[in-house]
N, C-alpha and C positions, 0 to 999 in steps of 0.2 A: 885389273889380271888378275886371271885363274890360276886357281891356287895346282901347284904341280901333280897333285892329284888327281884333277878335274882336265888337264891336257893329254898325260895315259889315257883318260878314261875314253877321248872324245878320239886320243891315235886309237883308242882295242875295237872304240865302232865303230870311225872310219873301216879300220880293217877288215872288220865281220862283211860288208857287203861281200866280198867273196868266197868263196866256198872255204868250210872249215876242214883244214889238211891233218891237223894236229889230233887231233878225239877226242878223248877223255873216260870218265870213270862214274857210276853202281844203281840202283830202283831198290826193293824191298821183296824181301820172300811172298811168294803164296806161291802155292803148291798143287798143280790139277795131275790130275788123275785120269789115265785114260783107261786099262783095265788092273789085273791086281799088281798094286804093290807090293815089293818085300817087306817083311817087318822094320828088321832094321832099316831101310831106306825111308820110310816113313816115319819110322820113331826120330827118328833122323831132323828128316828136313820138317817139322810138325815141333819138332823142340826149336829149333830156329826162327822156325813162323812168329812162335811165342814170345822169343828173345822180341821180337822186331816191336809184334804188334802192341806188347804190351812196353814197350818203353816208347813206341808213338813213333821212333824213327824210321822213312826214307829209307833200301837199302839202297846204296852210289858212292861214287869215287870221281872225284874229278879233276879233270887238272885245273890250272886257276886261271880263268882265260874267255871262256865265255863261249855259250854253245852255239856258235856256226854262226848261222843268219843273221846279221841284226832284223830288227825289226820293224816293221816300216808301218806308217799309219796305215789304216784299210782304208779300201776304196770302194766304189757305189757298184764295180764288175757283177757280174754274177754269176754264179759259181756252175762251174763244169764238172760235172761227174763223170768217172774214169771205172771203172772195173780193173780189178786186177787180172793184170794181161801177164805175166808167169810168173810160177816159180818152180824149181830145183831141190835135190839134199842141199841140205848144206853145207858138207865136202867139199859141192863140185860147181857153188854160186861162188862161195868166200873162204876157199882151201890153206888161206897163210893163215886163217883165226880160229879154226880149230886144232881144240889136241887133246890129248888123255891125260888125265889125272890120279893118279890112286889113290881113292878114298880112304887109306893111313900111313901115317907114317914110318919107318922105321924101325918102332917103337911100336907100332898096333895102335895108336892112338888114332879117334878120329877128325875129319879135316871135315872144315865144310870150305867153298870159296866162299871168298868177299868182295871183289872188286879187282878192275884193269885199270894198273899204274903202265904200262905204256903199248906198244902192240904185240908184244913180248914175253910180260911180266906181269903175274896179275898176284893179290894179297890171299893167301889162305889162314885157317885159322886153325890150326889144335888144339886138341880137348884132352889132353891127358887123364884117366879116374879121378888121381889125389894129389896130381898139380897145379898150378895155374897157369892158363891157356896161355896157347905161343902163339907171338904171329910170327908168316915164314911165307918167305917169296919165292914161286914156282918159275922157272927163266924156262919158255918151249921148245928154244932154243939148242937148250943145253940137258930137256931134262932132268935136272938140277933141281933141288929144295933148298933156303939158305934160312937158319932161323933171326931173324929181324931182333926179337925181344922178345925173353918173358914178363907175364901182366905183373904187377904187383902182387903181393899173396893175398891183399885185401880186396884182387878183386877176383879171386879165386872162383868165386861160383856167379860171376856175373859175362853175360856175354855183353864184349863190347860192342858199337856203333863208330865204322870207321868209315874217314875221309881219307885220300891223300892226292898229293900235286907231284912235279916232279923231282921236289928235295925233301919233305917232309912227310910224315903218318899222323893223319890227329885221329883219338875215338874217343865216346862218354861210354862212360859203365853211370847206374846207379838208378837210378826213380823217378816220379813224378814231385817227391820231399824232398832229394837231395841229391845232386849227381856232381863229379868229375870230369874232366879234361885234363886228358895226357896227351904228351907225344912222343915220338921221336924223329931220325934224321932214319930218310930210306937207307940209306947205309945201314943201318942200325945201330941197336944199343942203349944208355942207359936210358929206362923212360923218367920227363920229364913230368910233375905236373905243372898244367898252367894254371887252374881255375878251380877253384869249388863252383858250388852250387846250389842255394836251397831255397825252398818253401816254389810260390808260383813263379818262379825264372830257373828253378831246375827241370820244369817240365817242357825237355829237349824238343823238337818235331828234327829237324835238321843240322846239316854240321858241315863244312866246307875248309879246306886250308889255302891261302894262295902269300907269297910276298911274306911271308912272317909273321902270318896271323893267321886265328883261329878264326871262323864267322859262321855265329849260330839263330837262330829263330827257333820262340818258343812255339806250341801251343796255339799260343789264345792269338799270335801272332804280334811283332815287333824281336827287327833282326839287334844282333849284338856283333861286338870282333874282341879279339884282347889279344896282346902281341905272347908270342908262344915263346917266348923264355920263359914266361911266370913273371908272377909277381904284380905286372898289371891290371889294377882293374878294369872288367870291365866294361866298356862304354857302349850307348845304345849307339846301332847308325842314325844318323838325322836322317835321311830320305825312308829307312825301314819300319818306319809307325804298322802295324797292324797290318803288315806283311810277310809272306812265310819265304822263305830261303825254299829257292829253288838249284841253283846252283849259281856261284858267286862267277860273276857279281848279279844274277838276275833273280826278282823275284817275283810274287803274283799274289794277288788276294785271298784265295785258297793254298793250302796244302800242294804240292806236288803230286802225291802222292806214293807209292801205288796206299790208295784207301776202297774204303764201300760207299764213301758218299756219293749221291749227284747230284751233289751242285757246281755249276761251271763258275771260272776261272773268263773273267773282265777282264782287266789290262797283266800286262808284264811291267817288267820296270828291273831298268839298271840303275845298282843303289850310287854305282859311282858318281852320275853325274843328278838322278831321281828323273833319267829319261823313262817319259808313262806312255805308253801305247797303248788302246783300246782293242780288246780283242771283237772280233763276230760273233758271238755265240744264236744260232737259228733256234727259229722256233723247235719244243718241242726236244733236245738238247742235254742229253744225262750226262755229268763229269766229264764237260769240257776240260783238257788241261795243258796246259801248252807253256813250249816254250818260245826264245822271241821270234819263232818260224814257223813252225809247224804245230798240231795242237790233232789230237785223238779225243771223242768220244765218242756218246753211241743213242742210236734213238730208235722211232718205232724200226725202221729198214736194217738196225744195228752195226754196229761198231762201223767205224767212218776213220780220216784221217784230212782235214781239212788245213788252207794257210791260216794265216791269224786274222787274215784278211777275210777271211770263211770264204776264198777262194781254192778252187780247183780241188774237189771234195775227191778224196778215194775209198770206194765200198770193195764188198766184196769179201772182206778180212772175218777171224773168225775171235771173237775177243780171243784175251786171259782172264783167265777169274778162278776164284776155287772159293765161297761155292756161288757166287754169281762176277758177273764182270766187272774190272776196279775201275777207277778213276786214275791213270795217269799217264804221265807228260811224255812224250813220246826220246827216249834217249838220245844226246849226243842233239837230242834237235834233227829227229831222224829215222829211225829205230819205234816200235812199234811189234812189243813181244802177244805176238796169238795158239792157241792150245796148239798148235802144230807148230809155229817154229814163229820167224821174226821177220816181217815188213819191214822193208826200204822204203817213206814217201822219195827219196832223191830221182831209185832212180827206180820204182814201179818192182819191186823182186819180191817174189818173197821165200826166204829161202828153209825150210823146211827139216822139221830133226826126223830120224830114223825114226820107225813105221813097230818097230820092238819096242820101244824105247815105254813107259810106264809112266812118265811122271817128266814133269819137266818144271825147275826153279830160277828166280831170281838172283843173283847174288844179295849176299845182307851189308849193308853198307847204309851208309849217312848221308847217301847223295844219291840219283839216280846210276846204279852199280852198268857196268857193258858188262858184267860178265849175266852168263846163262849158261844152264848147265843139265845133263842129264843123265837118269842113270844108261854107263853103258855094259862093259862086257865085264864080266866079273870082275870084284874089287877097283873098279873105278869110273869115273867121271866123262862122262865127252860134257868139252866146256869150247863153248864159243864168245869169247873174246872182241866186245865190238868195237873198243878201242881201236884191233886190228883192221880193219875193215876199210880197201881204199878209198879215200873221197870217191865221190860220187863224181863226173866229168863230162 
């Protein structure tokens, strides 16, 4: 007889044959310059990029329940190529998903968007000059921000890498020799230490939270978990040996990105049931990265999107990257960030950012972030929360 966890996983997998309505959360910071960028914003975004790249964790935040349509076994159906059919300004394409956030709080402290928690809420990191960073929640319906927690004083000079689900927030701080994982409820409160890691176990690359546990993977491969309550020893997930966490419960044989590696992903794995589905990697492709349904990669013709079976290839895309095109799995198994906006593989629509914006960035998160933001009017970011984009019908 199957265990309760296996039955739950089977039900979830079956349910994911339908379009995903819930959405999720992060990717990593990658700054793209088009023209002259204001020095202050350039320094701010560069600092965020240093945090992400030095720790080696993607920018991301997710709910714990899957990436959309479930992976299926590739078929021998010949691929069909389509050019990008239509585009429009992001405010017209997804009006309810775009809003403005001040770059500073009331005390004049700089803010950084992290990831989406729901269709109306995003996490922010506030950076006081002399005190510990603050985790804040911004509500796009009210325009109000509330402080969730002040990071422990020991983390004053460390940039946290954050993930969230519908109930809890987790974050990791540290480096390749030692790391700490902390948590707070989504409603706020005192941070709780989940676990400390040292040596090769501390070199984290991805982090997720789901069902009362925190899940992470190491840069060298292997997926681990520990209870949010703290005190429990980390446990290696049986089906996660040598794998890299994308977003619970999905993992692959290469990191989900963003990174500059040309290595392509060859399988997608459901860690609850050890369901492994091979990915069709066409000849000449570099940096193919996939969720359970869609992949993005690049070849001699440029950036493209395809299904994991190798079919339904979408072209005419202008890749996102600085200084080169980045390898990155589609956000929420659907969205690909371009130089001038975001492409939706489910609808074939590109939502473009304003031409006046001199840069575009992805939220800093431990999972693929759902937040994309760019230079707004004076003292503001314009933010696209992909968790608020309606599901494709």
